N, C-alpha and C positions, 0 to 999 in steps of 0.2 A: 402236268401243270406248267411245263417249260414254256408254253405259248401264252399263258395268262397275261404277262406284262405287255406283250405286243398288243393284245386285244384291248387292254385297258388304255394304252397310249392311243391306239386308233380311235377308240370311243371318245377319249378326251379331245383329240384333234378334230373330229368330225363336229363337235359342238362349238368350236371356236370359229367365229367369223366376225367380220367388221360390220357392226350394225349400221354405221354411217353409209357404207357402200350399198347396202340393201336399200336404205332410204333414198339415196340419190337416184337409184334405178327406178323407183316408183314415185315420181313427182306428184305431189298432191295437186290436183287440178283446181281446188278451191282457193289456193294461195295466189296472191298477186304475184306476177312475174314482171318486175319492173324492167328487166332487161329487154322485154318485148314492148314496153311503153306504159302508158298510164293504166291505172286500175280503176274501174268504175263499179260502185256499189250503191244501189238505190238512188241513182241520179247524181251522186257526188263522185268526183274524180280525184285520185291521189297519184302523185308522181314522187319518186324518191331518188335523190342523187347522193352518193353514187348508187347505182341501181342494184349492186350486190348487197346493199344494206349491212355494211360491216358493223360488228359489235365494237364497243369502246372507241368509236370514231365519230366525229360530227357528221350528221346527216342533214340534208335539207329536204323538208317536206314541202310540197306545193299542193294545196287543196283547192279545188274548184267546186263550188256549190251551184245548184240550180238558181236561177234569177230570183225565184220567189222564196228562197230559203235564207236564213241568217244563222250564223254559228251561235250555239248556246254553250256547248262544253265539248272538250276533247281530252282524251287521256290514252296512254299506252299501258298495257298489261301483257304478261305472258299469257298465251292462249291455253297451254296445256300445263303450266306449272306457275306457281306464284313467284314473281320476281319483283314485287312491289308495284306501286302505281306511279306512273310518270306523267305529270300534267304537261300538256302541249298547249302553247300559246301561239296561235296564228296571228300574223300581222294583217293589216288592211288588204294587202295583196294576196293573202292566203298562204304565205310563207312561214315556216317555223324551222328552227334548228333544234335537233334532238340528239342526245347521246344515251345509249342504253348499254347495260352490261352484257357480258358473255355468259354462256352456259357451258358447263364442263361436258355435257352429253354430246356436243357438236351438232345438235339439231334443235334449234330454238325457233319456235314460231311465236311472233309477236302479233298483238292485235291493237289497232287504233280504233277507239270508240269515238264516234263523232255524233253529237246530237244537234239537230237543227230545228228551226221553228219557222212555220210559214206565217203569212199575214193574218190568218185566222187564229194563230196561237197553237196550232196543232204541231206536235213534235214528230220528227222522224229520226230513226237511228241508222247510222251507216257504219258497218263493221268491215275493216280492212285487215286481212291477215297476210303475213309474209314470213318467209324463212330468212333469218339473220344469217349473214355470211354466205349468201346464196352463191352457187357456182356461177362463174362468169361465162360459161360456154353456151 
């Protein structure tokens, strides 16, 4: 039994890893990657500056809609965990300033819900997902 403590320590160390490092290695391709440019969903386009989308700092959103669409409603929510509902008010040029909180997990995906309406009154939904505090590399 003099080897038991070594085995226990080795087993405990093998289970320790940095979950954030694993997540950074496997980038979710469905997320908007603002460092590469605008993100288009269902005909609408969103740009965010700064493109790393930092938590607890002012962000500028720029939303471009198809010519036949008008904005009905928009809000931000956490995609995978409830972090509240943040209303987003775009101006006539499609700009909005937003601040959202940070998550202690270090991996927070936010979702912008945009509802638009065409001339016939038919609504469309545009969902933009992105990683807060995205790596800038």
